[in-house]
N, C-alpha and C positions, 0 to 999 in steps of 0.2 A: 505494501500500499504506499501512496505515494507519501511523503510528510508534509502536513499541512502548514502552513503558514498562515498565526492569525489576523496581522492585519491584513492579508489576503481575501477573510472569509467576508461574503455580504454580512448587510447590518443582521437580516434574519440571523444567519449562521452565527454571528458571533452572541447574541441572545441567547442563542440556543447553548453555545458554551459555556456563555456565563453562567446560567440558568441549572447547567447538569451539576455539577459539586453538589447542590443543595435541595435537587429534585426541584426545582421549580416549573410552574408550568410557560409554557411561551404561547401563546394566543395570536396568530396573526389572521383571527377568523375577522370579518367586517360586522356580523350583525346583522347584515342582511342576508335571508334564507335563499334567494336565489343566488345571491353572489357569493355564498359561501356554500354552494351546493357542490362536492366534489366532482361530481358528473358532468361541472363545466370548467373543472382544475385544469384544463390545460390548457387557460385564455391565464391562467392565472401569471404576473407578473414576478419579477425579482425580488420585488418586496416578498412574496409569499413562497420563494423558491428555495430549499435544500436539498444539498446534496447528498445521495446516499454514503457516498463515505464521509461525509464527517459523522453522520449518525455513527456510522459503523468506528469510526476513528474512538468515539466516547465512549460506546460500549465496548469497545476492545483496551479500552485503558488509556487514549490518547490524550484526553482529558483531563485540566488543572484538579489536583489534589486538597482539597477544604477540609480541613478539621470543623469538626462540628457541626457538618450535614449527613445525609443521607443521599446520596450520590442516584439519581432517576432520571430517566431520558420521558419528559413529558413534552408533547408538538400537540399544537392542536391546527388544523388549518391549512398547512403545509401543502405544497406540489413538491413530491421528492422525488428527482431525477437519477437515472443510473442503476444501477442493478446492488438492493442491498444483501450482498449476500455473507451472513456468519455461520457458513455449513463450518462446521469441526469447531466454532468458538464456544471458551468458556464466556459465558456473560455476568457479572455478579449484581447487573442491575438492571432493576425491570422496566417495563419499557409501556410506555401511553402514547399512541398515536390516535389522533382524535378528528376525524371530520377530516383526514388527509388523504392526497391522490396520489398513491405512488405508482410510477408508470413502468416498472419493470416487477417483475414477478421477484418476493422475497426467497430467500433461506438461508433454514435455520437446522438444514439436515445435519445430523450427528452432533448439535452443536446442547450444549449446558448451557440452560438460562433459568433465569429468575420470571415472575409472573413477566405476559405478553398480552398488553392489550393494541387490536388493530380494530377499534370501532367508528362506525358509521362511515367507511372511508371508503375507497374503491384501489382495489389490489388486482393483478393479471394472476394473481396465483400463491399459493405458499406453500411450500416444502418444509415440513417438519419431521422426514420418517427419519428415526431410530435416535431422534433427538430425547433432551430430560428436560422437561419443564417444573422448575421447583416452584408450584402455584398453579396459576390457572393460564391457558389459554381462551383470550377471547374474543373473539370475530362479529360480535350482537352490532347486528345493521348493516355489516358490511357488505359491498358487491366484490366478487369474482368473477371479471368478465369476462376472459379469456381463458382460465385455467383454472385448476381443482386444487382442493385443500390434500393435501398428501400429509399421513401422520403415521405410516407402516412401520411398525414395531417402535414406534415412540414411545413414551413413558410418562403421563402428564399427575403430578403428586395432587392437584389441586381438582379440580371442575374444567371441564369442552365447553363452551359458550357459544354457540351458534343461534341465536334469538335471531330472527328476521332479518338472517343474512339469507343473500343471494347468489348461486353459484350457476355458471353459464360453464360447464366443460365443454371443450370440442370435443373432447374422446369420451369412452364410455362410463367413467366413473366422475363422479362430481365432489364426493369425500373419498379416500384410498386410504383407509386407515386399519387393515387387515394387520392382528396379532399388535394393536392399541391396548397399553395398559394402562388404565384410569385410577386415581384414588378416590376421586368424586365422581360426580354427575354429567354425563353428555347432555346438553340443552338443545334440542334442538325448535324452540317453538317458536311462537308469536309472528308467523309470517314466512318461517322458512322457509327456502323455497330453493330447490337444484335440478337442472338438468343433465341430467348426468346420475349414476346411480351411486346409493352410499354404501362401501363397502364395509362391514367390520366381522370378515374372518378372524375366529378365535380369540375375537377382544376382549379383555376383560372389564368388565365394568359391573365394579361395586357397588355404585352408587346411582346405577341404573342408566337408561335409555328415556329421556323424553319427547317425545315429537307429536304432542298433539298440535292438531293445527298445520302441521308441516304437510309440506307437497313437495314430493319425489316426481320427477318423469324421466321414464327410460323406456320408451313406447316400443323397441325393438330387445329387450332384456330384463335385468333385473332391477329394479327399484332401490330394494333394501337386501342385503346379503347380509345375515351376521350367521353361518353356519358356524358351530362349535362353539359359538361365543355365551361367556359368564356372565351372567346379570342378577340383579337382584330383582330389578323388575323393567318393563319395555311397555312404553306410554303412547300406541299408536292411536290417538284418539279424539271425539270432538272435531271432527274437520279434519284428519288425518285423511290424503288420500296418494295413492299410488297409482302410477300408471305405469305397469311394469310388474315381477312378481316379487313379491316379500319373501324371502330365502330366510328360513330357522333351522336347516337340517341340522339335528344333532345339538341344538341350543340348549342351553339348563339354565332358567329362567326361576330363580328359587319364591319369588314372591307371585306376583303379577303379571303376565301377558293380558292388555286391554287394547281391542279394538272396536269399543264402545263408538257409536259413531262414526267412524269410519269406512271409508270407501277403497275398493281395492278392485282398480280397472284392469288388472292383467290379462293377455289373452293368452291361450292357453293354462297356465297355471296363475293361478292369481295368490294365492299362499304355500307356498311347500313347506311343510311341517313337519316332516318327518323323522321321528327319532328323537324331538325334542322334550322335555322333562319340563312343564311347569305347574308352578302352584295351584293357581286361580287363570285362569281362562276365561276371560268376558267378550263374550262373539257374536256381540250385538251391533252392527252395522249398520249402517245406513241403509245404505239399498243393497239387493243382491248383487255378490259381486259377477263381473261377466266371465271369466272363466274358473279352472276345478279347485279344489280346497283338498291339498294331500296331506294326512294327520296320518298315516302309515307308522306304527308303530310306536305314536306319539305316548308321551304319558301326562294325565292331568291329573291333579287331586280336584277338583273340583273347576265344571265345568258350567259357564251361563251361555245363556245364548237367548236368541229370539226368534220364533217361525219365519220370518224374512229374512233373515239373514244368509242361509245357506244358499250354496249356486245349484246347479241341476246335478252337477255330477261332487262326489263327495267319496275321496278313499280312506275307509275308516277301516281295512283289514289291521290287526294289531294293536287299534287305536284304546288306550283302556284309559275308566278314569275313574273316580270315588264315589264320586255326584254329582246329581243334573241338578240343576236349576232351570228355570225358564218361568215366563211368561205365566199368571195364576191360569189355569185352565183345567177343567172337571178331568176326572181318572181317564176314563175311554177317548176322551176326544185328544187327552195327553199321551194317552199309548198309540194312538193313533199317527197321531202326529211324529212320535219318537220311529213310528214302524215306516211310516213315510221317508223318512230321515235315514233311515238303514236303508232302502230299497235302491237311495241317490248312489250307493254304493256301487260300483259298476262288476257285473257279474253276481255267482255264490259264493258268499265267504262266510261261512258257521260264526268266528269267530265275533263279529260284531253282534251279533241277535245274541250266544252268552252271554257278551260283555254285560248290555242292555238289560239281560233276566238276570243277571247278577247283583247290579244295580240295584232292580228294584225288590229284590228278597234281602241283600242287606236291606233296605228301607223299611221295611218289613210289608212289601205290597207281593205277595203273591200270587194274587191273579192275575195280576199285571205280567208277571214274569212267566206263568205259564202261557199268557196269550203271545208271547213275545216268542219263545221255543215253539206254539203251535205254528205261528209263521214262518219260524224257520223252517219248517217242517215242508212246509207248503212250497216255500221259495223254491228249498232243493229240490221237491219232486219235479219240476220243472225242468232240472239237468237231466233226470232219466229218462230211460228206452222206454216203451210202450209198454210194456209187463210192470214195470215197476211204477210207473205214473198210475196204471190204474187200481193195480195193488193200493199205492197211496194215495188214490180215491177212498178207495173203498175203506179203509183206515183213518182216513175223515171223515165219512161219514157216519162210520159206525163208534167210532171211540175219538175223536178230535186225536188220532196219535196218541192216545194214552192221557192226554191233558184233559179228555172232559169223558170220563167213563158213564158217566148220568146219561150219553145219550146212548148205549150198548142199552139200558135200562128200557128209555123208551123206546126202543126197537122193539124189545122182547115184548114188553108190556102192551103197545099195538098189533103185533104177529099173534101175541094168546087171547087176543079180542078178536083177530080177524078169525083165527082157526075155529075158537068156540063159534060164530056166528056161523060159519061153515058146515064144521061136523056137525051142529046141533040140527042141521036143518036135514041131515040125510039119516041112513038106517046101515050102521057098520053089521057086521057078520064078525058072532063069534067064532074065535081059532077053536079054541075047543068046547064044545057044548060041555056046558055045568062048570066050566073051569074058570075061574078070574073073576074081579068086583065086577060089579055093573058097569055101563060105561056112563062116561062123566067127558062132556064134551072141550072144556076147558080143562083138565088135570092130562084129556089124553094129547092135546095139543103142548102143552107145557113137554111131556114126555119127549113128543118128538121135535121138540127145539134144541133141548138141553142135553146133548150127548150122555154126557156124564151125569150116573144115577136113573134109578127105574122103578116107577110109580105103577108099576104093574098093567097102565092101560095100552103100553105101545105091542107089547107081546101079545096082550087076549084080543085083541080086537084089528080087525082089515075091513077093506072096502072091496068092493068087486064092480064097481064103475070108474066114473074119471075123477071121481074124491080122492082115490087112491094118490093120481099124479100129484094132486095139491098135497097130499101128506111126506111125499116123498122129497117135492121141493120146501117144504117147513125140516126137512130134516139136512136138507144139501145147505140150507139157511142159516140153521143152528150150530152147524159144524164152522161155516164163514163165522158165523158171528164171536162163536168162539174165541176162534183162530186169532182174530183180530184185539178181542178183547187182551188174551194171553201174548201176545207182541205189544200192543202199545202199552200197559203196564208194565211187561218187564221193561222195556224202553224206557219209560218212567222212571220205574224203581232205579235202572243203571246210570238214567242221567243224574238224579235228584239225591 
């Protein structure tokens, strides 16, 4: 770096040089909002212009040392020309740049620094990859016009503040921060906007990620990628809008993942949450997503949702949840809605039905659990061959696959009444004269229907007319009903 001579500095640069040792503000703003807008900062003259090399010289220890003060660089309303390159530097003073226009990107790559504030300004881009920030990194209200914010494997002991920031990146990513290790929270609220995705793969976010009301636009790719991230909470709510996929594959979110009031406009896949682990998932979206929601293998302690939040396709195979909470609906209507939810899963998969039934059983709703398991068998039947489907329909009609055994009693009762009427209208022939009990049409019907046991009627009487064929039919139906009851009840006992 070239040696700077104090007498050759501009008036604005000398003011900054003199203020730095005691951390005083140098404010070059006029007080007129239109004139102080960094968007028009290219027109600011020499009185509001500071060279980047002067800023770098002060931060790298080139400024005067004065006892009794805490050195800090505080500059407002300046046009900073040249490249502010602090890559690899050790910066011992905090930096405040408020309402400034930086004409070239800022490089803090692999630097060690104190708190950095670049607020309400304009800057082409910020590279803080591998940097260590002992404090906050604050870009509140700033506009990154032609570049991105890079924080790959950076460490920030305080907060990352991007509230109200606008990033228009020429490439795929607006915020490129894989491996970011935070001490505090990441705040992207109050109008945060990025054209280009936010990448937080493997990020450590113990203070949480807060994107309430943020807008992420990446129509051809991923709007938010936080695969394998570890966070206390993730807030994508209250007007949050993602044009592109939200990816949370393998993410671990200890407390709350909320999408309450969010809009997911990703085509193809709107939310990719395969294998994620979440404490409470609040899935109360503002509108139905335009793409698929993929929750295969995800684990959620509690799921809160609304009926209109789920898209036409939801991948649920392997999705495990401890409890379900939704808008207050009557029991049967709630089960019907949940079954419709399961049917959004493409193809047939038994696990989503078993999981829902287990959740109902855990809550003490055994009847609802049986309805779910019955729906599972009916869905499974559609995948079988013709004989399997026929047998399945018989099991369904007679005993509800074992979950409605009272159906068999209704069938038996109806057939007993029918048989009693038919047989009482005819005249049977006694098999052996003088032997056996007197003929009783109802008991004779029961004797035919139940293959186990003998009431003495079936062997003592027979028919010589067409009624005999009706008797044969009752015997066959009795065997079918008995077989169906045994098969259905056995299935129920084995699974419960």
